[in-house]
C-alpha positions in Angstrom: 55.2 -6.6 162.4 56.3 -3.2 163.8 55.8 -2.4 167.4 55.5 1.1 168.8 56.0 2.6 172.2 54.6 5.9 173.1 56.0 8.2 175.7 53.5 10.5 177.3 54.7 13.5 179.2 51.9 15.4 181.0 52.6 18.6 182.9 50.6 20.0 185.8 50.7 23.8 186.3 50.8 23.2 190.1 50.3 20.2 192.3 46.6 20.6 192.0 46.2 20.6 188.2 45.8 18.3 185.3 47.4 17.4 182.0 48.9 19.2 179.0 51.7 18.2 176.7 54.9 20.0 177.6 56.5 21.7 174.6 60.1 20.8 173.8 61.1 20.3 177.4 60.1 16.7 177.0 62.7 14.2 175.8 64.0 16.0 172.8 60.7 17.6 171.8 59.5 14.4 170.1 55.9 13.3 169.6 54.9 14.4 173.1 54.9 18.1 172.4 51.5 19.7 172.3 50.4 23.0 170.8 47.6 25.0 172.5 44.5 24.9 170.2 42.2 26.8 172.5 42.4 29.6 175.0 41.6 28.6 178.6 37.8 28.6 179.5 36.4 29.7 182.8 33.5 27.1 183.0 31.1 24.9 181.0 31.7 21.9 178.9 35.1 21.5 177.2 34.9 20.3 173.6 37.5 17.9 172.3 36.8 18.7 168.6 39.2 16.2 167.1 37.6 13.4 169.0 34.0 14.6 168.6 33.6 14.5 172.4 33.2 16.8 175.3 33.7 16.6 179.1 33.0 18.7 182.1 36.0 20.0 184.0 35.4 22.9 186.3 37.7 25.9 186.2 40.1 27.0 183.4 40.9 24.3 180.8 43.3 24.5 177.9 43.0 21.9 175.2 46.2 21.0 173.3 46.9 18.5 170.5 47.5 14.9 171.5 50.3 12.6 170.3 50.3 12.7 166.5 47.6 15.3 166.5 44.8 12.7 166.8 44.0 13.0 170.5 43.8 15.7 173.1 45.8 16.7 176.2 44.2 18.9 178.8 45.5 21.4 181.4 43.1 22.2 184.1 43.5 23.8 187.6 40.8 21.6 189.2 42.1 18.0 188.6 44.8 16.8 191.1 48.1 15.4 190.4 48.4 11.7 191.1 50.2 10.5 194.2 52.3 7.4 194.4 49.7 5.6 196.5 47.0 6.4 194.0 49.3 5.1 191.2 49.9 1.9 193.1 46.2 1.5 193.7 45.4 2.1 190.0 48.0 -0.5 189.0 46.0 -3.1 190.9 43.5 -3.3 188.0 46.2 -4.9 185.9 47.2 -7.6 188.3 50.8 -6.2 188.4 53.9 -8.3 188.7 57.3 -7.0 189.6 55.8 -3.8 191.1 58.7 -1.4 191.9 58.3 2.0 193.4 61.1 4.5 194.0 60.8 7.8 195.8 62.8 10.6 194.0 63.8 13.9 195.6 61.2 15.6 193.4 58.6 12.8 192.8 58.4 9.1 192.3 58.6 6.2 189.9 56.4 3.2 189.5 57.1 0.2 187.2 55.3 -3.1 186.8 54.4 -5.7 184.2 51.5 -8.0 183.5 50.4 -10.5 180.9 47.0 -9.9 179.4 45.1 -10.7 176.2 47.6 -8.6 174.2 50.6 -10.5 175.7 53.3 -9.0 177.9 52.8 -5.3 178.9 55.4 -3.2 180.8 54.2 0.0 182.5 56.2 3.0 183.5 55.0 6.1 185.4 57.3 8.8 186.7 56.0 11.9 188.5 58.4 14.8 188.8 58.1 18.4 190.3 60.3 20.7 188.4 60.3 24.5 188.5 56.9 24.7 190.3 55.2 22.4 187.9 54.4 18.7 188.2 55.1 16.3 185.2 53.7 12.8 184.7 55.8 10.9 182.2 54.5 7.4 181.3 54.3 4.7 178.8 53.0 1.1 178.3 55.2 -1.0 176.0 55.7 -4.7 175.0 59.3 -5.1 176.0 61.2 -4.8 179.3 64.1 -3.1 177.5 61.8 -0.3 176.2 60.3 0.2 179.6 63.8 0.6 181.1 64.7 3.1 178.4 61.6 5.1 179.1 62.2 5.0 182.8 65.7 6.4 182.4 64.4 9.1 180.0 61.6 10.1 182.4 64.0 10.2 185.4 66.4 12.5 183.3 63.6 15.1 182.7 65.0 18.5 183.7 65.0 22.2 182.7 
């Protein structure tokens, strides 16, 4: 049986914006790169054509390709970047064990694990502010070793 781990890098145009895949600045330009599919919209529903869904996000929204081209990543000026306290609160829904938070000069890291119906899960979230933009780099994987590899990769994110 093959196991897969996905690394998501989401960029925020400013501290008060939401997600879009960062092109080639992400760890080696791997699967996390996203190409803009649609010009920013001023208002109204945002269609996620590949998913057959839509959502309402006020303000300008740019839709990009998701990992492997099957999903969608969004950039919007009206959705805030997550704080470390919010991330810790969100982790509570997984009954986290070994919760570790670290404050970085330009952001923070949060790691934890839990055992659920799918077995062991290891969570990594790293928020970084680089060059006036905020980046959220995260994954969920099934081994502690992969989680540590992703943590190191996310902490090394730079221009």
